[in-house]
VOSETOR-854670 format. One record per atom (N, C-alpha, C, CB): x, y, z. Coordinates in steps of 0.05 Angstrom, whole numbers, plus 5000, padded with zeros to 4 digits. Glycine has a CB too. Layout:
XYZ;...
# end
This chain:
279254854223;281854924229;281554504235;282655244261;282454284248;282354094253;284654064284;282653944227;284253894297;285553994326;289053964313;284453724360;289953704284;292753704293;293954064275;294653324278;291954164270;291654344254;292954704284;287654294240;290754534294;291154764314;293454684340;287954844327;294354374338;296254334355;298954394341;296154084366;298754464313;301354584305;300154914312;302254494268;300054954318;298255324317;300155334347;293055384320;299155064364;300655114402;303055144404;300454864425;305055044373;308454964381;309355204370;310254664365;307055404356;309155584351;310955824372;308055704331;309855944394;310855974403;312455954418;310356014402;316055974428;317455964435;319855744412;316355934459;318955614392;319955234372;320755564351;315854814354;320855824355;322555834336;323156194344;321055714304;325756244324;326056544338;324256764321;329656644338;323656964335;321557124332;323457474336;318857024357;326557374335;328157764336;327757814308;332357834344;328058014305;330158044278;332458144278;329358184259;332858224259;335958384267;335958634287;337458524239;334358924276;334559144302;332759044331;333059484290;331758744339;330958744357;332958624387;328758644350;335658464364;337658414378;339458554361;338258154385;339058854363;340659054363;340159284387;340359164336;337859344389;335959424416;337259234446;331959294408;336159054445;337258794468;339858874471;337258444458;340658864452;345458824462;345559084468;348858744429;344359384453;345059624462;344559644490;343759824448;342459504508;343059514533;344759394550;341559484540;345759094542;347359014556;350659164561;347258764545;351259324521;352959454523;353459694542;353059494503;351259774542;351060034554;351459984596;347260164541;350859694601;351059624629;354959584631;348759284637;354859474613;358459454616;359559664602;359959174604;358359844590;360560054590;360360314628;359560274553;358260254633;358460434653;360760244687;354460514660;359760004682;362159874691;364860054685;362359604676;365459954665;367860044662;368860384661;368359914639;367260524671;367060854673;367760884680;365861014678;366060704714;366460694737;368760664751;365360564743;370660364735;372960284746;374660454730;373359984745;373460614723;376460854696;376461134734;373361174637;373861184736;373661474754;374561354777;370561654758;374261064794;374461024832;379560944812;370660484859;380160884789;381760724797;384660934828;382960594761;383261124834;385361214848;384761264884;386061494831;381561004879;381360994901;381060694920;379561154902;382560614931;382560344931;380360174963;386060284931;379460384984;377960305012;376060085000;376060595030;374459925016;372759715022;370659895021;373159535048;370260175037;368360305040;366960445014;369160455059;368960524994;368660594964;367060534950;370060534951;369360164949;367359974930;365559904942;368259734918;364959904967;361959694976;360459894984;362059425004;360260184991;358860315006;359860564976;359760335044;360760604952;361260914952;361861144957;360660964951;363861064986;365161185000;362561415010;368061284985;359561305021;357161455035;356461615016;357661625063;357561784998;356961984989;355962044967;358262084991;353561804956;352661734930;350762014928;350961404929;350262044909;348162294906;345562034906;348562544871;342362264919;340462134924;339161974904;339062274934;337962174879;336462044855;337161784848;336962194831;341461754832;341361464825;341161364842;342961334813;341361384872;341361214895;339261134896;341961294917;335761204890;334061184896;333460934872;332861434901;333961124853;333160874829;333760604827;334060924804;337260584842;337760424838;336960274861;339860424830;335160334877;334860154895;331260054898;336260294921;330260264880;326860034860;328259894852;324360134831;331259904827;330759704818;332559484816;329959754800;334059534848;334159214853;332059144867;336559104867;330159224875;327459224893;326658994873;325059564896;326659164848;324758974834;325258854813;322659054829;324858614813;325758494801;324358324773;326758394817;325558184756;323158194726;321457954735;324858124687;322557814751;319457674771;317357894773;320157584812;318158234788;315858234796;314458324764;315558424823;315858384733;314558424715;312158344703;315658404707;314558044715;312457864692;309357784713;314557474679;309957764738;308957604757;305857764770;311457564780;307058104775;304158214779;302758264739;304658614803;304258164728;302158284707;301657874708;303758544668;301757724708;300557414704;297857424733;303757104711;298257584749;296657564782;294357704772;298257754814;295257964756;292158104747;290757974729;292258364733;292557754706;290957694673;289057434698;293957494632;289457184701;289456944722;287156924740;291656964740;287957194764;287457204787;284857464801;290257214796;286757684789;284657894793;285758124805;282257804810;284558354798;285758634826;287458594849;283258744845;284658454869;285258434902;288758494906;284358064917;290558434888;292758544900;295058784892;293858334903;291859004883;293859214887;294059314912;293359424872;291159234919;291759424948;292859394974;289859484957;295759194965;297559134976;299859404971;298258854968;300059564961;300359884959;299760004989;297960014934;297459954998;295960135020;298460015046;291760025025;298859705048;301259605062;304259645055;300859345061;304759765027;306459905023;308460195035;305659905007;305460235028;306360585048;307560485078;302760845058;305060245093;306660265122;307960115127;305560265143;308759965117;312759905116;314260035115;314059805097;314760245094;315960495077;315060685112;313460615035;313060765121;313561025148;315360805173;309261195165;315660445167;316260425202;319460345186;313960115230;320760265171;322960375151;323760695149;322060295123;322860845146;323961135152;323661225181;322461335135;321761115203;320461265215;322261215245;317261215212;323760875250;323160565266;325860525262;320860285253;325960425229;328960225236;331460385225;329059875217;332360685212;332660745201;334660945219;330860755186;333360985230;334461245254;335361115276;331961475268;336060825278;337960595299;340260545273;335860205311;339660425252;342160285236;342560465214;341559955225;343160715209;344260955187;346760905202;342761325186;345661065229;348461165251;349561035259;348461285272;349960865261;352360625268;354360615248;351260325269;353660725226;356660625206;356760455196;359060575216;355360265201;357159865195;355659865163;355459445228;357959605156;357259545117;354659365115;360259305096;355159225134;354058895139;351258985155;356558645161;349058945156;347059025172;347458795186;344259095161;348358605185;348158415212;350958415223;347058085207;351958585222;353758695242;350858745266;355859025230;350158875263;347558985284;347158795302;344459035271;347458465287;345158335312;347358235341;342957955295;351758275322;352058205346;352958445358;353657975348;351758605356;352258965380;350758825407;349359385367;347658925384;344858885409;346358625416;340458835397;345358295411;346258035421;347157905440;347357985412;350358145422;352558015429;353257775431;352958075444;351657655410;353157365402;354157325365;350257075410;356357305362;356857205340;355856925328;358957215341;355256735350;353656545334;350856645320;352956315353;349556815331;346256835328;347057115303;343856935368;349157245298;350457425272;351257215254;353357645279;351956955256;353956775228;350856625222;357556485240;347856575238;346456355226;344756605216;345056075247;344256795224;343456985210;344057015181;344257175222;346757125173;348257085159;349256835140;349257145172;348656755154;349256415129;345756345109;349955975161;343956425122;342456415114;340556645097;341956305129;341356915105;340957075077;343056965053;341457425083;344356895056;346256805045;345456605033;348056765059;343656365041;342156255029;339756305007;341656165045;339656525023;336156615011;337956724986;333456945034;340056914987;341857064967;341857014941;344257034973;341956684943;343556434926;341256354912;345056144944;338356234922;336256224907;335756424906;334556084911;335256704907;333656954894;335456924866;333957294914;338256944868;339757034834;337956774831;344257044822;339156514832;337856364803;335756414796;337556104802;333856354810;330256454796;331456604784;327356604813;331956894792;332557124775;332657114749;334657214779;334356914747;336256884730;335656794709;337956784737;333556544717;333156324698;329956364686;333656024715;328356584708;325356624696;325656734677;323256774710;326756994669;328357164647;328757014626;331057264654;330256824619;331856614612;331056394589;332356504636;328556494603;327356354588;324356344586;328156144592;323356744589;322156934567;323656924533;322657254580;326656984544;328857034521;328556764501;332357074535;328056654507;329756284508;326356324487;330355964553;323556384486;320656454480;320956594453;319156654504;321756794446;322456934430;324556884415;322557114439;326556794419;329056844402;329756524400;331857064418;332356394382;333756164388;334956114401;334756104378;336656204424;337956264448;337156044459;337356514462;338655774462;337355674494;338255804528;338355324495;336355634531;336855734570;339755754578;335655464595;341555524573;343955494582;345455824575;345255224567;345055844562;346956074540;346256304541;346956044509;343356474543;342156684570;343456654590;339256634582;343256444615;344056424638;347056624638;344256114644;348556454613;352356504620;352756734611;354856314603;351656884590;351257114588;350757314594;350657124583;348757244609;347757494637;349857534666;344257364653;349757294665;351557284690;353957314688;351557074703;355857314659;356957314661;358057734654;357057064653;356457884641;355758114647;355058284659;355258144642;353258094679;353158314713;355458254723;350558244742;356657964732;358857894743;362058184737;359257564726;361758214710;363258394693;363758604708;362058464668;360658754708;361059054721;360759164745;359759214711;359658944759;359458844790;363558764796;356558444791;364158654789;367058614802;369258844796;368358334792;369858984776;371159264768;370159504779;371059324742;367159524776;366159754786;364459854816;364859784768;364259684836;363559644847;361959854862;364759534852;360559924878;358360024879;357060194859;358260124896;358960364861;357860584842;356660464807;360660824839;357760224799;357860124784;355560044779;359360014786;353559944803;351259774805;349460044809;351259504830;350260194826;348160414825;346660554795;349660644839;349160634782;347460804762;347360624735;348961114755;348760294738;346760064720;344860144733;347059704720;343960094750;341360084761;338960354746;342160134796;341260564741;339160744736;337760644717;339861004731;339460614690;339460654660;337160474666;342260554637;338160124668;336559854672;333759954680;337859654696;332460144708;330860124720;329160394701;331660114750;330560554683;328360644668;327460474650;328860854657;329060284634;328760124598;326059964623;332859824576;326759864630;324959644656;321859844649;326659684705;321860054662;319360214670;318360344639;320360484695;320460374623;318960474595;318160264571;321060674581;319760024573;319159734561;316059764565;320659434580;315359614583;312159504601;310059734588;312259534647;312060074594;309360154592;309060244563;308560384613;310760294548;310160254511;308460054510;312860154489;308959774520;307159564500;304459564523;308959184494;304159674545;302159704553;300359874543;302459724572;301360164540;299760294525;299260314487;300460524537;300760164489;300060104450;297659944446;302659874432;298159644460;296159374467;293659634474;297459084501;292959734493;290659934506;289660164477;292460164538;290760234462;289760364431;289960324415;290060534422;290559974417;289859784399;286559584412;293059584394;285459634434;283659524438;281859814432;283759344465;282160084435;280660254438;279960544462;279360104437;282560474473;283060654505;282660504523;281260904512;283660564550;284160544588;280660434583;285060994616;277960554577;276660394579;275160254581;276760374581;276260134560;275259914544;276759554566;277159994503;279159674563;280259514577;278259514597;282859584584;277759664617;277059654642;274459504635;277059924658;272559504617;270459404624;270459134615;268459544615;272858924596;273558774594;273758554615;274958844585;275558694625;276258644649;273758674666;278558804658;272958794685;270458754694;268058544692;269658934687;268958534663;265658294653;267358044660;263958274609;269358054647;271757844666;270857704698;274858084674;270257914709;270657784746;272857854754;270557444754;275358144740;277858254741;278158374762;278558394722;275358564767;275558714780;274658714819;274458874763;277058734832;276058614860;278258784883;276458194861;277358914885;278959154914;278959114942;277559434918;276259144943;274559064977;273158814980;272059264984;275558574987;274758304991;274958345027;277158054974;272858525035;274258495075;273058185089;272258855105;272457995062;273557705090;276057745104;274257365075;274657655143;275757585158;278457305154;273557555171;278257145124;278356865130;281356895130;276856635108;283456695146;286556805124;286156555112;290556875139;284756385114;284056145081;284256285057;280555985077;282956485058;282256625028;285556685010;280456995035;285556794998;288056814978;288757074984;287456754946;286957214976;286757404976;285057604982;287257394966;285057804993;283857915022;283558235029;285757795045;282858425024;283558695033;286358615054;280558855051;285058515076;286458535092;289158375084;284958465113;289158185080;291257985080;293758135065;290257705065;291458275037;293758415018;295658735028;291958504990;294358725050;295558975065;297559025088;293759065075;296058715096;299958535107;301058415093;300558295130;300858395076;303058245055;304158515047;301658035024;303058665031;304859055025;307659045049;301759445040;305859115069;306959155087;310458925097;304359145104;309758765098;311658625096;314458585076;310358475097;312758575056;314558535023;316458785024;312158554988;315059135025;317159315035;319559285053;316059465046;319559255079;321359205106;323158955100;319459145134;321858675087;323658545078;326158515046;322258395083;323458685035;324858725003;326358985003;322358744975;325559195009;327259515004;328759585029;324959804997;328359415060;329159565088;330559355090;326959645115;329059245112;331858985129;332558745108;330258765164;334858915093;335458595063;338258765053;331758535023;340458565056;343358735059;343558915030;346458495062;342558825009;343158954974;341459294979;340758694941;339459314988;338159494992;339159595021;335559414988;340259565044;340859675062;344159825062;340159485081;345059755036;346759805027;347160055003;347259585023;344960095001;344260324989;342360565003;342960224967;341760515022;340360765054;344360785053;337560535102;344860715072;348660835091;349860885060;351460485116;348960875040;351060985014;349861415007;349960684973;348361445025;348761735021;349561845045;346361865010;348862155045;351662295067;351062195091;351962665072;348062225093;346462355127;344262225123;345462725134;343862195152;340961995157;338762125134;339262025196;338462335140;336762515127;335862545093;337762735134;336962465086;337162375058;337062065059;339762485042;337261935072;336061665081;334261555083;336161605094;332761705107;329561605096;329461865069;326161655129;329662085064;328962175037;328761915019;331362385027;330761735017;330161525001;328561234996;331761504999;327361275020;324161105030;321061325007;323461205085;322161575011;320761765003;320261694969;322362045012;321461644958;322461594936;322461454932;323861644931;321961194936;321660894931;318860764938;323960734948;317160854955;314760864950;312961014925;314160944970;313961244923;312661324901;314261154874;312761654901;316261154874;318060894843;315760694846;322360654851;314960614866;314760394868;311060324860;316060334895;309960504871;307160544860;307260584828;305860804875;309460764809;309060864785;309160514778;311461134772;312460424790;312560164759;310559984768;315959944751;308959954797;307559714798;305159884775;306459584834;304759974796;301460014767;302359894757;300160274746;304360044719;306059964701;304659644695;309159984712;305959544726;305959144711;303659214715;307358794726;302159284733;298959114740;296959204715;297159234777;298259424715;296359524675;296759314659;297959824652;298859284650;299359024638;298258714637;301259004645;298358714667;296758404664;292958504656;297258184706;292258724661;289158754661;289958804625;287359074687;290758924610;291358974581;292158714562;293659164580;292958454578;293058294570;289858074573;295558244580;289258164592;286458084593;283758014572;285758254606;283858374578;283058524551;282558374524;285058704546;285158344520;286558284488;284857924484;291658274491;285657804510;285857514503;284057404517;288357374508;281357584521;278557624534;276957194526;276358004509;278157204499;275257084494;277256864473;272157344476;279356784487;282256704466;284656674484;283256964442;284756504517;286756524527;288556284519;286256564551;290456394515;291856274510;294156024517;291956414505;293056124556;294255794573;292855614558;293355714611;290655634563;288455524563;288555334532;286255764567;289155454504;289255374489;291655294479;288055474481;292555304489;295055084488;296755234473;294454774473;297055544464;299555664454;302055734473;298755914442;301955774506;303555864516;302955614542;303456184517;306855634554;305655274569;306255494598;308554824562;306255684598;307355814624;305155964629;309955994622;303755974660;302756214657;304456644651;301156164683;307756614666;309256804662;309156844633;311756754675;308956694617;309256784582;307356904578;309356564558;305557004587;302757184579;304357484566;300357264616;305557524577;306957834564;308757884548;308057984579;310957564552;312057624530;310457464496;315057544538;307757314508;306257254488;305357384473;304857154493;303757644488;302957884481;304558074465;302257994501;307058064460;308258224454;309258124429;309658294471;310257954425;310757704409;307557724382;310657354438;305657754392;302957614388;303057834375;300457514409;302458144387;300658214372;302058584363;297458174390;305058504374;306958854369;309658694346;309259034414;309258564343;312158354331;312058644303;311157854315;309458584298;310058804264;312159094276;305559004246;311559144304;313059384301;315759354308;312059584316;317559564292;320859434295;322359514320;322859544271;323359274332;325659354348;323159294381;327259764338;320559234381;318359294400;319058964416;314459364381;319558824408;321058544420;323958444442;321658434396;325658674424;327558624436;327758954458;329958524413;325459184452;325959354487;324059214505;324959734489;322159054495;320858814526;322958664532;318158544520;324758514520;326358394524;328658514554;327258364496;329858634536;331958874540;329558964572;332359174503;327959094575;326259114597;325558934617;324459184589;326058674608;325358444624;328858374643;323958144599;330258464621;332758374636;333858604647;334758234619;332658794636;334559094661;333458994692;332859564653;330958834688;330858744716;331558564738;329458744718;334058324712;335758154726;336358144721;336058014733;338158464720;341058644722;341058734742;341858864704;339358874739;339058964764;339258964801;337858974758;337758634795;337158504823;339858334826;333958294824;340958184801;343358044808;345458234813;344057854788;345158464803;348158674813;348658754844;347958984798;344758784849;345458844878;345658644900;343659014886;344558434884;344358204901;347058134895;341957984896;348758164875;352258014876;353458144903;354758124845;353358434892;356158534908;354158434936;357558964904;352758404949;351358444980;353158244985;347758394989;353557884963;353157644973;358057834988;351957244939;357957864969;360757924967;362258124995;360958094936;360158275005;360158335024;359358205056;359158485015;357958095051;356957995078;359157725082;353057885077;360257665066;361857425058;364557665072;361657285015;365657735070;367657995073;368257935100;366358325068;365658135117;363658315132;364558165159;360058295121;362257865152;361357695179;363057555166;358257565190;365157385151;365857145155;368757175150;364356945138;369957365142;373057255122;374157595141;373057235066;373757755156;374558115166;375758025187;372058375175;375057845203;376157855226;377757625230;374457885246;378157395209;380157295216;383057255215;379557195213;384457155223;387657315233;388057235202;390357145265;388057105194;389657185156;389057395149;388657025127;385857445153;385657855145;385757945156;384058035136;385657865180;386358305195;387958455191;386958385224;390758375182;392558595180;392458615153;395258575192;391858505133;390958545089;391458865103;385858425065;391459055069;391259305072;388959255061;393059505062;388359545055;385859535059;385759585017;384559795089;387459645008;387559484977;388459264971;388959604959;388259074988;387858894988;386058664984;388358934997;384758945007;381958705017;380358824985;379458815060;381258984976;377959094956;379458924937;376859514942;381758854929;381258604911;381058364916;382758584895;381158364939;379858104954;375757974948;380358234991;375758264959;372258214947;371958324920;369658384966;373258444899;373458394875;371958084864;376458404872;374857974883;374157604872;371957564875;375357344886;370857594909;368057444911;366357584896;366757414939;366957844885;364457914871;365157724836;364058344869;366257644838;366957514807;365657294809;370157444797;365357204836;364156954839;362056944840;364756824856;361257004856;358257144842;355457004839;358757224811;357357204805;357357204781;356056884762;360357284778;359456814773;359156374768;356956294784;362356124784;355756354809;354356214832;351756284824;355056304861;351056464803;348456634798;347656324772;349057074782;349656354752;349856224743;350055904732;350356324744;351055884758;350055524767;346855554788;353455334796;346255624794;343855714807;341855714790;344055964817;341255954762;340055904743;339555564731;341456084727;342055484725;341155324711;340855034731;342755334685;341655084753;341054714776;337154824770;342954704835;336155214785;332755204780;332655184760;330855404786;333355124726;332255144707;331454684707;334755364681;333154624720;332754354726;330854154750;335054304730;330354354755;329054254785;325554184781;329554554812;324154314752;321554304747;319854444780;320853954737;317154314788;316554454796;317354474827;314554444789;319954404832;321354484845;321054644851;322654484842;321754844830;322855164814;320455304845;321255264760;318355334843;315955384856;316855314883;313455214845;316655124896;318255124919;320855294929;318854914919;322355264917;325055444916;324655754918;326555384887;322455854909;321256214907;319456184937;318356324870;317255994935;316556074964;317556054989;314755984968;320255814987;322955875009;323556225020;326155784988;324456284994;324956515006;322656795029;325756604981;320856685024;319256795040;319356685087;316256695020;318456445074;320156325101;322856295116;320056135101;324956435090;326856445114;327756755114;329656225111;325256875099;325657305099;324357225136;321857635064;321457255130;320857265158;322557395180;320757025163;322657135200;325857025221;327457215212;327556685216;327657335191;331157505186;328957815192;333657455138;327657865181;326158165186;325058155225;322458195158;324157895232;324057995265;326557985274;322357825287;327657805270;330157855298;330958265288;334757535291;332558355258;332258545274;330858735280;333458615272;327358725272;324758885297;325558825328;320858715294;326458515331;325658495355;327858585367;324758255364;330858605355;333558815373;332159145374;337458855348;330759215349;329559585363;328559495374;327959835350;325459505372;323359435391;323159445408;322659305393;324459145414;324258985450;326759015452;323258605458;327059155469;329659235482;329658995508;329559605494;328058955517;327558675542;328858425526;323358575551;329058455498;329358025483;332958075502;329657925418;332757805518;335857735509;337757615489;336457635521;340757535495;341257305472;339957075468;343357195472;339256955492;338356685498;335156745479;338256595539;334756915481;330356945474;330857065446;327557265500;333057135441;332957185408;334256965388;334657455402;336256875398;337656615383;334756335382;341056475410;333156285398;331155985401;328756215392;330655745441;328256425396;325656545373;326656505346;324756895375;328756595343;330056695306;329556325301;335256885301;330956145314;331055825308;328155875297;331455555338;326655635324;324155605317;322855735310;323155545328;321955965301;320556135287;320756175249;321456375302;323755965250;325155935203;324855735206;328955985184;323855435229;323655295234;320455145216;324355355261;318455355249;316855385237;315555515207;316455445251;316955625197;315555705177;316555525150;315956015176;319255415151;320255245131;318054975134;323755175138;317154845156;316154645159;312454695147;316854565189;312054985150;309555125134;309455185107;309155375144;311755245105;311655195062;312254955046;314155375046;312954855064;314654575050;311854435051;317854395073;311454425078;307254305079;305054375066;305454395103;305354615050;303754725032;303554625000;304554975034;305754504996;308054284967;306454054969;312254164975;307053945005;307353684996;303453695005;310253435015;301253745017;299553655012;298353814987;298353605033;298954014967;297654124943;296654334952;295753964929;297254474978;295754784990;296554944971;296754925021;298354964957;299755204955;298055254924;303655184957;296555104908;296155124876;293955224889;296154864850;292955564876;292055724875;290155824852;293655814881;287755704852;285955724825;283656044818;283755424829;285055954792;285456144766;281956204761;287455954734;281156554759;279456634750;277756424723;280656894746;275456514719;275056444690;276156594681;272956434679;277156284651;279056384617;276856234602;283156214608;276056384575;275256264559;276556254535;273256324557;275756124514;276456014492;274455924465;277555824503;272256074474;270356204462;270856314424;269956444485;273756464429;274756684409;275856594390;276456874418;277556284405;280156214391;278556044353;282355914420;280256014334;279255944321;279055674308;279556084315;280655444328;280555214332;278355084348;282655174340;277755344358;275155124370;273155274357;274555094409;272255394344;269955554329;268555344331;270155674300;269155104305;267854844307;265954784322;269154674311;267254834347;266554624369;266454724398;268654414370;264454934397;263855124419;263655024439;261955264418;262754774457;263454634477;265454544490;262754514475;268254604461;270554564488;271054834492;273654394483;269655054489;269755334494;269155384527;267655464475;269155184551;266555234569;269255444586;264454864589;268255444606;272055574622;272855354643;271855954648;274555444640;275755264653;276855134683;277055304643;276655434696;275355464737;273755494749;275555614752;273355464770;270455654783;270755874778;269755664813;269156064796;268956284772;269556554797;265056294751;270256454816;271656514836;273456454852;270756534845;276156624871;278056444879;278656564907;280656424859;275556754910;275656764936;273756694958;276156954939;272356454956;271456304971;271056024958;269356424981;271155834986;271555574986;269455334993;273555565002;268555194967;266754954980;266354905008;267654714972;269954715017;270354635032;271454765069;271554505017;269055045064;268955095091;268554905113;267355235094;271054985134;270454725155;273054625154;268154475145;273154435132;275754365134;278554285128;275554315138;277954615140;281954725117;283654585148;283255325109;286054695143;288554545152;290154875152;289954235128;291754765169;293954995185;294555085138;298454735218;296254915136;297055015103;295855065082;298254875090;293855115094;292455205066;290955435079;290154955047;293055675102;292656025096;294556105083;292556215120;293556325083;294956405048;297256575048;292656595026;298756635025;301456575029;301756825040;303356485004;299956955041;299957355044;301857365076;295257565049;300957125096;301757175119;305356905112;298457085148;304956835101;307456685102;309656975122;308656585060;310757135109;312657255116;312757385149;312857435094;310757475152;309257635180;308957425199;305857765174;308357115190;308356905209;310756895226;307956665197;313156945209;315656965210;316057135231;316857035188;315257395223;317357585240;314957625267;318657955219;312757635270;310457595299;311557355313;306657515290;313357015302;312956885309;316456735328;311256805287;318057035313;320257135332;320257345347;322257185322;317657455358;317657645372;316857565396;316457825362;314357315386;312357235414;314657085430;309156985407;316156935422;317356675420;319656805440;318256535386;322457085435;323957155441;321857235460;325757285427;320257335460;319257475489;319357305514;316057565488;317457005510;317156875527;319856755531;315056725522;322356665516;324056565533;325356835546;326056345519;325157055537;326757195550;327157305579;326557335539;323157295578;321957335600;321857085633;319357395587;322556885610;323556645634;326656605633;321956315626;327656725622;330956685637;332656855635;332556475627;330257195635;330657335651;331257695640;332857185664;329657875636;330058075612;332358195623;327658295606;332658325591;334958565597;335058755607;335958655583;336658835641;334959065643;336759275628;334259145675;335559455636;334059765619;337559855628;330160025640;339359845636;341659845643;344259745630;341359755661;343659515605;345059325593;344359365577;345159125597;342859525565;343059615522;344359725528;340959775497;345159955503;345860135490;344160265483;347060075474;343960535490;341060635473;341460725438;339760945490;343760675426;343760615401;342860515394;344760575392;342060235404;341859985387;338059985381;343359655408;337760145399;333960105396;333160375397;331959925423;329760305390;329260545371;327560785408;325860415332;328460975410;327961165429;324561115447;328361455410;322961145431;319861085443;320160835458;317261055419;321460625439;322160275455;322160355489;326360105444;324960425483;327460515499;325460675522;330060725480;324460895525;322961035535;320760765550;321961265511;318960665530;316360515540;317360265563;314660365510;320860215550;321160015570;321660095595;323059855564;323960265605;325160375624;321260425637;327660665613;319560505626;317260565645;315860355654;315460725634;316160095645;315859825652;316959755669;316259675637;318859805663;321259695678;321059725711;324059845668;320760065720;320960145743;317460055748;322160485745;315660065737;314060005745;312959705761;313260085730;314259655755;314559215742;316059335774;317758985696;319359225768;321559315784;321659365816;322059545772;320759685804;321559885819;322760075822;322059855827;321960185827;325260485819;328360405816;325960735851;328160375851;330260265855;333060015852;329460295866;331059725831;331859565821;333259635798;330259415819;332359895784;335259905762;339159975761;334360105746;338059865792;340659925805;342159755810;340560035826;341359545807;341959235817;344759195807;339758985803;344759285776;348759245775;349359405783;350659215751;353159325775;355059475777;353559755753;358259275768;354659965793;354360265760;356760305748;353660655769;355460325719;358260515696;358060615709;358660655665;361760735701;363661015699;362261165676;367360955691;361861465686;360161585673;360761605640;359961825688;362261545628;363261475599;361861255581;366061385601;361461075602;358760835597;357560865599;357960655605;355260955622;353460955631;352561235598;353761005668;354061455591;351861645570;351661365555;353361995547;352361185542;351460945517;349460835534;353960685505;348560705549;346660555570;344160655548;346560685610;341460485567;338760545549;337760635571;336860305531;338460855568;337061075597;335561355586;339961225621;334261295563;332061685561;331261835570;330161755554;330161635596;328261955613;330761815640;322561955624;332561875637;334361855653;336661995655;334761675653;335962115630;336762335617;337262705636;334362315594;334662595650;332462835667;332762725697;328562835654;332262525689;331962365721;334562215725;329062115724;336362115736;337961945741;337861815758;339662015741;338661425756;338261315762;339761265797;338261215741;337061145815;338761215833;340460995844;337561335852;
# end
């Protein structure tokens, strides 16, 4: 085969439709089911018109569907394609982030939810105003969350649309329109109940589709033992890289930090998921959601990770990216399906349905939450809306929900035009979410932080994170090095073995330029936690300089009980026991709400 013939082969993937009639039927069935659930939820809820019912399901949602919705909303199609791609090109060290995920889940369950759930709030940003008595800080945080959500829905929509266009003749813009419209439709008419029950179906399809693909390809290879052996021979298996350098992309330590942060920001301090946590009947059920979530996360991510190793085992001697059969790393799993399983009736349709299950679950969760925070945090208290009926408010939120679908479509199309800035946009999300998570952790775990400290800490941490992420891309430090990839077995290269050398250095965990690192070379795993720590440190320093919050000035329900006891002890130790009465003594009813967990036994002097 000459080079011209090889080039012709390269252009096959994505140039023509690989969908058959059955594939279209399987894929369309998933879309029809999603719409049907929305219609069903709307019909069942005709007798109710409250905003609580529309946004939170009346706080009476059953726990198992909510757990699956929590999982589906947090795991997007980016996870399906991205985790597999990570295993294929960079190895298994990332798998160890599951340990950090457990830690993050425990923090959410035992520290954050006991404070946030009893407040009976719809938008989690209401907490910021309650704790710091600042509408400005609340609106700043809400605006940044809106920006992050809008960028995220665009990325969620565009990436899988690219996948669908690779196996069908459907243009990317058409895919964005279809998905955006369907998602907008069932969110608008059905509210959070439609989102939750649709997420259940989509999560099961997501899990089942990737699992079937992985198992079938694994069987073709000869079993999981063969997959493991080939991955080991290719240098893909690494779990305990104990290097403590922050400049190494993935180590045991950096993945622990990443896992903890991802759960806190993705499944905890995130408005779409917060609405799930407070939609169940009581705190105990809300905490149980955390356990169900981490179990489901292990199962789903485990399947996604394994699919990447299977793909590597299949293409260990003929890498599709190096040989030009695919253009982008994230196309490796779609290519695997069309290349090795297209002879199985409906398999391509099932896989694309699983990818779009991730799309719709993420879009619906964020779409519903965008409408929620626009209403609660920006419009509800304005004079024009203060006196409208609950039914009118619900109808207005429906309009907002429908508009989020339009926003998703527009952002998806815009992201598709940005080229390499697509990576910049996605990386900016970690820069944004770090300080957002930080301000909640500061409020709950640092009773001494005052309004000035929180505002300055949040602002500076956000600016620093943005500077770091943009700097990484400007300097080129964000581009990771791939593990060795071979094309020895590719038909077009058999006549010229010299073309089949490895394409990258043999390791991504060492750097030949040690000692010449800049701050932009720090692993991306630390992006989010840097925002959290900077928010905490700066807000604490500013608060100490401007006068920390006195214990009696903070409501006990707004902070973690253990942190409250520790702060009260420190306050008395530093200030002296008599100093707790320097401010005006509140009346008995107000005093019951003040930060005095130890004073329940020892009254203030």
